[in-house]
Steps between C-alpha positions, in 0.01 A plus 500: 500500500510170682573145395336187633647338810736208448767304683759747374479877553208638300463839341285809562464862382255781579404860430523776766704511818192456720375198310846348480572544870164355602539196275849454643353490851461126440796330668562290188569796271816706443448864396723616211458859388519633144772314309388691187550836669789665313658572841472142627780337699730264302508253787130440450493507119832497318383637162501879450158642410514791256135609480216554743226246416727268305304281259615135504382243247639175361676711235726677749486264797856374460620812677272452802391136537813355666515787751133460593546124538786571740290752691213253535747238625618755761852532361632823650792659312705611797819597312310719251321668789820566693658660192200733467492627859523877527353582841404365841142480371616272218681282752193468722283422198744227403461341842121512472492351150756230581290393798185484285672283240667279761177440690311442175748235394535332839127487576367423151296819484308633201661804342261795486617761249340838554567697183269753334760536225437138396140567396564484123698177544235314701410261214867400478525447877191279490604294198875468549538510880167345601409804711158576635426865426330760717447845348375793707284757323479853634260778407661732241439795731684324781786398273545848351454673836770285655754576226414870517549505879839333467604712200584190297530556125494212255720501190318320218834426336493201734227366267605659171846344525367145536433387138328173594269677742413768246437241227281276715297754697582869476543618141156662513612704803821632345362842408342551844819401679717722283261795543475487881719780649781384725382730782135393485473251787121478484497436126783247524339312789159487332645361176714254694192381693306454177779299338549280807135417563408455137771234496373353829145472362612334176739267677255392770255394229771280349614372841182463708708343778660839568362664814415867437398670825404862547695685767178672603322169562785376718489829691125470562519137616862403576422176682251374244710603202823350626329184624378441144848565357662266752257226409560543128878497541507207741638707788422442868263769635603481866413714802842664461414599143168646619679710764746633244216595263306679773812679624588616146153640427389628842312829538774596747752512215563823304263569210789587270871424480786744533712541189793326671287195585376397157543129581328502837209256531334655808214719381138563591364310201152658507606859562768482229260403220410853390831675568542556126197732496699736723824460307347573158305810404151459345656593166770235538243237597298581189815480290604164646153364436512610134856374443419155640164473325430163345699317766387632839148377423637144494595522867297780660152651495377852446420528871863434591609831353 
């Protein structure tokens, strides 16, 4: 998501790591990663987050609004961070985040929040924090294949235990969520994809100013895709930005990421497009297609399976 430029620091937030990092290649942006991640650092965002994909609305905003306003004003909570340090890695991360916040404040940068876990709260970010929103769509096969490769389960209690979220959007999915086995990564990921992108489709029709970009389209034409995004968001598409885009998507980069480099942004964008067809069996691909039916057609074509 990004907010319009102003004389004071403006606000931004985005979808995946690649998109976020490329948008933050503009010298006037400050990259802030995943404040709604349940494992986020308290120096960055002082409010504990209990659930993955926390749903924020005006009904429950009192818990989050002041902390997000502080984040967007680049107020780093140094004492809270120091109290939470448990390792050298934590200490080094504190130095990195403090520098980002300090530079953002001193140079009047726009805050760019990269947070996939904010997707269900994007209307609130737009209305209450004046953010511009960028949402990255990914093919259900790619999404499921990635979670399968990493062995990442999703516990739907993260949704079931949010009464406002269930009331507003998910009551019709209760039975499916409760019936999905806890060891069924493919089934979990497919249902999660369907819930996310059904919401994205409905929300983008209500907020036509939201930018919904397909990961595959950016991979096929990184320069053209990012140039259009930069123009829409009022960012400066410089020669430095072009070099960073080309370096991140070069054919000399690996076609897939190692499990210990899930946040790397250097990948052969073309060669990586169909990795999911190797990660999923034909039976799993058929299952994912059936489980996401009614939603995948809103973003993808038959030929893209």
